[in-house]
N, C-alpha and C positions, 0 to 999 in steps of 0.2 A: 542655497536653498535647502531647507529644512526636509522638504518632504521629497526630495531626492533620494536621502537616507535609506529610505524604505525598497528602492528597487536595487540596494545593493546585496550581494552574497553574505551569508549568515558569515564567514569566515572577516569578511570586510566591517561588519557590523561589530562582530565581539573586539575586533582590532581598536575601532573608534572609542569603544566604552573601555576599554585597557589603555588607551593614553588618555581618556579623560576628556575627551573630545564630544561627548554627548552621556546624559546622564540616563541612567535606567529610565526614569520619570518621564524625561521628554521623548525618549523611544517609545514607551508605551503610549504616550499622548499622539504618535506620528499614526500609529496602527488602527486606535481606536478609532480617530476621526477617520481613516481610510475605511474599514469595516464599515463605519456609522453611513458611510454615503455609497456603500458598495451592496446594498440589500438585493438589488435586482438580483444579483448572480445565486442567489439562495446558499451560499456554503456554510454558513456558519447557521446551528441549531439554539444552540446557548451561549451567552457573553457572560464576562463576570468582570466586568470592567473596574468596580469598584477594589475586589480584592486585587487585580492588577494594578491598579496605582499603589493601593496601601503597601503592597509587595515591593512595587520598585523603589517605592520613600523608602523603605527599610531599607533594601539595599544600598541606596544611595549615600544613607548614613553610617553605613558599616559594609564597606565593598570589599567583598573576596575575589579577586582581580587573577586568582590561581585557579579558581573551577573553570570549565569546560563551555559553560555560557552562562558567563556573568551577567548578571542582570537582562537576560534575554526574554521578551516576552513570546510566548510560543502558544498556538493553538493546536489541539489535539482532535484526531479522529473522534467521534462521539461513540467507539466501542470499549474505549478506556475509562475504567470505574476511577472518577476522582472525588473525593471524598468531599460531602459538605455540596459540591454539583451535579445538577442534574445527566445524569447519564442515561440515554434512550435508546441506543444502538439504531437509532431511526423507525422505532415501532411504536405503534399506540398502546403496543402492549407494557412499554416500559416509558409511556409519554412524563410521567411522575415522580419515575424512580429516582432516590437522590441516596448513593453508596454512604456508608460510613466506614471506607476502608478506600484506600489507595491503592490502584495497578504497580506492581512492579516497577514496569517500565517507566510511566509517568513519576514515580517517586525517585527514580534515578535523576531522571532529568531534572527535579526540582533540586536533589540534591548538589546538581551541577552547576546551580544558580538560575536556571530559568524559570520563569513563571507564566503561570496560567492565563492566557487571554480568552479562551473560551472554547468549546466543543464544535467540532466540524460535521456538515451533514455527509450522509452514506448510506447506501442500498440498505434496507432493512436487514437487520441481521448481517449484513455483509453479502445479503444476498441479491447479486446481480454486476450487470457489466456496464453501467451507464449512469447510474444513480437516478434511476426514476421509478426506485421500488418503494424510494422512503416513506413514510407516513408524513414527513415536514415538506413533501413537494421535492422535484425534480432539482438539482444544481444545472448550473448554464455554466460553459466554457468560456472563459474570457477572451479565448481564440476568436469567437465568432458568436452572435447573440441566438443563432437556433441549433448550437451544437452539445452534445453531451460531454462530459468531462472526462467518462470511463467511469468504471466503478470495481468494488465496491467503495472504494476512496476516493469517492471523485470531489467532496466538499476539502477534502484535504487537497488535492490537485488543483482545484481550482483558486481556491484562497492562495496557494502559494504561487500563482503562476500571477495572480493578480497583485500581488504583493501585500496580502492581508493577514501574512504571519513571515517569518523571514525562513523559517525551516517547519515541517509539521511532520510527525507519524501517523502510518498506516497500518493496517494490517493485511496479508497477502494468504490466502487461502488457495486461490487457483491464479490468481496474477492481479488481484485487486492492489497491488501498488505499483505495478511494474506496466500495466496497460493506461491506466490514468495519467502515468507518469509521461508514456509516450503520447496519450493524447492532446496533453498541454505543454507538449516539450520540456518537462522538467525531468530531473534524476530520481529515480526510484529503485531503493535495493532491498528484495526480500533476503535477508539471514539466511544461513544453515538452521534446519530446524533445531529449535532448542537452545539456539544462541543465548535470544531475547526470551525472558520469563512470558511464558501466559498467564501467570497468576492476576487476576483481576479485570481481566480481559471477556466481553461479552463472548461465548463460546460459539461457534457454528459448527464447522469440523475438527475437532480435538488432535487429530493424527495429522492435519495439514496447516492448521492456523499459524501463522508466525507475523509478528511483529516488524516492522521496518521502518528506516528514515525515507522521507521523500523531501527533495531539497535542490537548489539551484546549479548548483556544481558538486561535482566527483568530491571536492574536498570537502564542502559542507557534510556534504555524506557521510564522511569518515569521520569528523568530527561527530555527528550525530549519533553514529553506530558506535562509537567510544565510550560516547554518555549515556546511551539504553541497554548495551549488553550487559551480560553478568550474569554467573551463577545464581539460582535463587531455589532454596530448598522445600519452599512453598509449591514449587513447580516439579513433578515426578518427571517431566523430560527433559528437565534444564540440564543443560551440559556444565561439566566442572571443567573449567581451565582458567589460565590464569588473563587478566584483563590485557588487552592489547592495545598498544598506541598506533591506531591505523593511520592519525591522520599526519604524526610525524614521521611513518615509513613509508608515505606516499613517494613515489618515484615516477618517473616518466622513463627509465630508460627497459625497453621490452625485446631488446636485442636477442633473437635465438629463442624466444618462446614459442613454441608449437600452438597453433588457435584452431581447432577442429570447425570444422562445417559440414552438417548434417544434412545429406542430398534429400532427407524426409520432410523435410521443412520446407521444400518448397510445394505448394496447396495448390490445388485447382482453383480456378479464377481469382487469382492473387494479383494483385494491379501489378503492372508492368514497373511502377514507381517505387515497389517495395524491392522488387528484386535488382533494379538500380541501386538503389539503397545498400542493399547489402554486398553488392559488387563492390559500393564507394569506402563500405566499411572495410572490406575486404584489401582495398588497395591503398587504404590509409595504414593498417596494420602491418601490411607487406612492405610498406617505404620506411616504416619504422624497424624494421629490422625482425620482426615477426615472420615463422615460418606457415604458411596456410596449407591444410593439410583435409583433404574431404574424408569425411567418416560416415557411417550408416550406425543409427540408431533405429533397427528395423520396426521395434515394437510401439514407435511415437505414433502409428495410426489409431493404436488400443486406447492411446492415454485418455481422449476425451470422454468415450464411454466408461471409464473405469472409474474413471474423477466424478462422473454424475450418476455413479452407482455409491461411491465411498461416502462424498461429502453430503449430500441426503440422507444415508443412512444415519452418518453420527450427527446431523443436524435435528434427525427426528429424535434422537437418544438424548442430544442435550436440549431440545426445547420442549422434552416433556416434564421441565420444572414448571414450566409455566400454565397454572392453572386455577390461575384467581382464588387460591388460598393464602400462599405464602408472602409473596409481594406482586407488585403489577396491577394491571387492570383486573378489574371483577366485572362481570355482566350482571348486571339488576335482574336479568330475564331466568326465568327457569323454576320448575317447580321443586327439584330435589337436587340433589349434589351432581347427578351426574347431569343432568341439563345446564348448572350452573358452570360445570367446566367445557362443556360443548358448546354454550351461547360466548363463554369467554374467549375461547381460542377461536371462536369463525369470528367473532368481530374484533379481535385482538390483533389477529395476523393478517397481512396483506397477502393478495392472490400468489406472488411468488413463493414467498415464503411457505403458505399453504401447498403449494405445489411439491416444492421439495419434501415437505412432511409426509404428504402421502405416498411421492418415488421410494421416499427411503423408507417408509411403514411396512411398503411391499416388499421393497427388496430384503428385509428381515425377517419377513413372516413364514413361517413353517411351510416348507413346501418350494419357498423359493430361495431360502438362505444360501444353501450351497450351490443353485444354480447362477443368481447373481453376484451377492455378496460374497463369499467366499471366491468364487472365479475371479471376480475383480481384485481383490487382494494378491490371488495367484499371479494376476498378469501384470499388478503394482511394483511384484517382486522383479518380474523381467524386466520393466520398463528401469528399475533400477538398476540392475544388473546392465542394460545395454550402455548407460553412464558409466557406469564401474570399470570397464573392459575398456572405453575408449580413454578414459582417464587414465589409462596405462601410456597409452601414447600422444595424449596432448596435455597440453597445461590448463587450456580454457575453451570455450565452444562458442563461437557468433553465432546469431539468428535473428533475426526480424522480431522484435516486441512482439508487436500484433499483425493481423492479417489486412488492414487496413487503416485510415486516418482516422479522426473523429467523424461519428456517424450524425444526422441530425435527431431532434428530439421527437418523438413518437416512429423514427421509422422502423424500429425493430421491437415494438412492444407487442405486437400480436404475432411474434415468429421465436417461438422459445428457443427453437435450435439455432436459427441464424444467429441469437444473442449469445447462445453458449458456444459458437463455434468461434468468438472473439476469443476466447481462452486458449485457441487450439496451440500458440508458441508457448504460452505461459506454465499449462496445468501440470506437462509432465515432470517439471523442475519441484513442484509441491509434492508431487506421487514419490520422488526419487530423494528428498528433504534436503535438496540442495540447496548452494548459494546463487542468486542471479541477480544482474542490475541491468536496469533498463536506460540507455543514454541517449539524447536527441541528437539527428544525425542530420535531419535534414527536411525540407518542407515538401508537400506535394503540389499540384499545378493550384488547387486553391490558397494555398499559402498556408495548410494546417500542418502540424509537426508531425514527425514520423521517429520512431525510436529504432534503436538496434539493443539487443539483449547478449550480455556476455554471460556466460554461464560456468561456474566453478566447482573444483572439490569440493568436498564437505570439508568445515571450516576454513576455505581458503581465502575468505573475505579479504586479505590483502591483495593478493594475486589479481583479482578481477576489477579490483578499486585501482590499481595500480595500470590495467591495461584501460579501464574506461578513462581514467586521467590523461595517460598519454594520447587516446584516441579524442578526448574533447579540447585539448591541446591543440590538435592538427584538424581539426572538422568544421572549426570555423563557424559553427551552427549561433544565429543570433534569433532570440524569440520576440520577434515584432508583437506587439500586443499594445493595441490602441486602448485608452480607457472609455471604451464606447458607452459603457451601462453609468458615468459619472452625471 
């Protein structure tokens, strides 16, 4: 059955193309057909199927089978600028914005043979943990029809879990790749800050944003990271280092590795299931020959408040450019320039974005800058120092990915604090600029997926991919998704 092919992992699909058992155009049509039948999930904002078919035909005529992603159709989060195709960032402000340039990360994917399928829904400007703040409506988790897929890369996670793209990319500012990966039973990696270029990604918080892969398996994750990473002189924070063959160097031997378990990641009211899952993770790694070591990250408790000062401050500065003059939405109301600015921003931005702009502007204002923003930056250094000190003793750190499984649509929309608490395990990593991967590890009593997170040293992606790969091989996780929406 041809339709079974799209259930396969990316690495298996690449093998089929390389063995000439399927053509790029046939594959594209399989995905297009499933996407067209899956509109209920609302995971796509824009499709570009004519482009997909044309490019796949071109590939089939002259196939380059040595590329990493030969003729593979891929959908990407709608935060990556794609030349000639709408890029909305999930906002009314950019509803009709068509960039005339390509983000570096997507450019890298196309150079490796991938073909654009479409743009995936996300929380507006990547601000949210449930994909309910998008101007284009909330995304549904294919796990169950009334649940959120997590955020902000919710459309990416939903499309991936529902077989509407063989792999995808998201962005992670405070957990926006790892939390939706955990909620949908998929793999999500946030690389070291600066490993993947930020050029051409719609900015939220520039010192925290990082692009990364979202896939069905750890091996797929290593292939995607290999394709998207690389130095970019257009991004001043890009790290100059030689390209690595993450997928070729994957190994399951983790004997003698020291895995740290931080006591601060046990939070109040955390469901027993998460604790049990964490213990299961420790046992699997121990059985594989790793040493489990208790560690302390004392400043973890300040990570969330620190993040919710730093991120909104940078957002307030980054989003100042949307004034209705240069590009994007412009309000027709107002008698003068100032009124036009005010109306454009109040009509063009959604509530969550406005909330964060207000918080950010407040903490940056004179009189409060030292008390909030400057203090937050100092605490951020302490959080990083905790990690640095522990990485003298351990090779990786194991924690839960999220404090719960996927919650119901609308359950937390009126309680921003409860929504922000979803990022409690993911945020410290962004503040410290470290790499971390979320791997599916089990199901809760409702049958919803739960993930475990592995945190690594700076630029030590290969190591956490190896540990995740070994874990995945011994965890026996199966994502049981029934196509209820078709």
